[in-house]
C-alpha positions in Angstrom: 0.2 0.2 0.0 2.5 2.3 1.1 4.6 1.6 -1.6 1.9 2.7 -4.9 1.9 5.9 -2.7 5.2 7.1 -3.0 5.0 5.5 -6.5 2.1 7.8 -7.4 4.1 11.1 -5.8 7.1 9.7 -7.7 4.9 10.4 -11.7 5.5 13.2 -13.7 2.3 14.6 -13.3 3.0 15.1 -9.8 6.4 16.5 -10.2 4.8 19.5 -12.4 2.5 20.2 -9.6 5.3 20.8 -8.1 6.9 22.3 -9.8 3.7 24.8 -10.3 3.0 24.9 -7.1 7.6 26.5 -6.2 7.0 28.5 -9.0 3.3 30.5 -8.1 5.4 30.7 -4.5 8.6 32.6 -6.0 6.1 34.5 -8.2 4.6 35.4 -5.3 7.7 36.2 -3.0 9.4 38.3 -6.3 5.7 40.1 -6.5 5.5 39.4 -9.9 1.7 40.1 -10.0 2.2 43.8 -8.8 4.6 43.7 -12.2 2.3 41.9 -14.8 0.6 43.3 -17.9 -1.8 41.0 -16.8 -5.6 42.9 -15.2 -6.2 39.7 -13.6 -3.4 39.3 -11.8 -3.0 42.7 -10.5 -6.5 42.2 -9.2 -6.0 39.4 -7.5 -2.5 39.7 -6.1 -1.7 36.4 -7.1 -0.9 35.1 -10.9 -3.7 33.8 -12.4 -2.2 31.8 -15.9 0.7 29.8 -15.7 3.8 31.1 -13.6 5.9 29.3 -15.7 5.2 32.2 -18.6 5.3 35.0 -16.1 9.3 33.7 -14.7 9.5 33.7 -18.8 8.6 37.2 -19.1 9.5 38.7 -16.0 13.1 36.9 -14.5 15.2 38.2 -16.5 14.5 41.7 -15.5 15.4 40.0 -11.7 19.3 40.2 -10.8 21.0 36.6 -10.2 21.1 37.5 -6.4 17.4 37.9 -5.1 17.1 35.0 -7.9 19.3 33.2 -4.9 17.3 34.6 -1.9 13.8 33.6 -2.6 15.2 30.8 -3.5 17.4 30.2 0.3 13.5 31.5 1.2 11.9 28.8 -0.6 14.1 26.1 0.2 14.0 27.1 3.7 10.4 26.5 3.7 10.2 23.4 3.0 12.9 22.5 5.0 10.9 24.1 7.8 13.2 26.9 8.7 11.9 30.8 10.0 13.0 33.2 8.1 15.6 34.7 10.4 16.9 31.2 10.0 16.7 31.2 6.1 18.7 35.0 6.3 21.1 34.0 9.1 21.8 31.2 6.3 22.7 32.7 3.8 22.7 36.7 4.4 24.4 38.1 1.0 20.9 36.9 -0.9 18.4 37.5 1.5 19.5 40.7 1.8 19.2 41.4 -1.6 15.6 40.0 -1.9 14.2 41.9 0.9 15.7 45.4 -1.1 14.0 44.2 -4.1 11.2 43.6 -1.9 11.5 46.8 -0.3 10.9 48.7 -3.9 8.6 46.6 -4.8 6.3 48.0 -2.0 7.2 51.3 -2.5 6.1 51.4 -6.1 3.1 49.3 -4.8 2.1 52.8 -2.2 2.9 54.5 -4.9 0.4 53.5 -7.0 -2.0 52.9 -4.8 -1.7 57.0 -4.1 -2.2 57.6 -7.7 -5.0 54.9 -7.9 -7.1 56.2 -5.4 -7.1 60.0 -4.3 -8.4 60.9 -1.5 -12.4 62.0 -0.9 -13.2 65.6 -0.9 -13.5 66.0 2.6 -15.4 69.2 1.7 -18.3 67.1 0.7 -19.5 67.6 -2.7 -19.1 70.8 -4.6 -22.7 73.0 -5.0 -24.5 73.2 -7.9 -23.8 76.8 -9.0 -20.1 76.4 -8.6 -20.1 73.3 -11.1 -21.1 75.3 -13.7 
């Protein structure tokens, strides 16, 4: 019984699903849904399509140090390590990721401020002022 379950985990379809999930995790860590040209990804704040396409188009824009930091975080998560433990194990790569993440968060804040201007605190303008 156990051998059958072990064999099923090593089928190509299972490996493809694992790869798909890992790619989505990498995309989420890199903040690609906020940079994507697809409106559905930006609205959902997650990849709404094939993550391999997203990694192929946006991945080359990210430096190798940042990608190494993301990989360290992903593999550390799979090993059951905390963020601080992963940072202690690979400080340069995680620091590059943190720098990238700060830039993404700053971009999101600036875009949100432009997209949603504040309400008029004085209320609607009188009809005479509109004419």
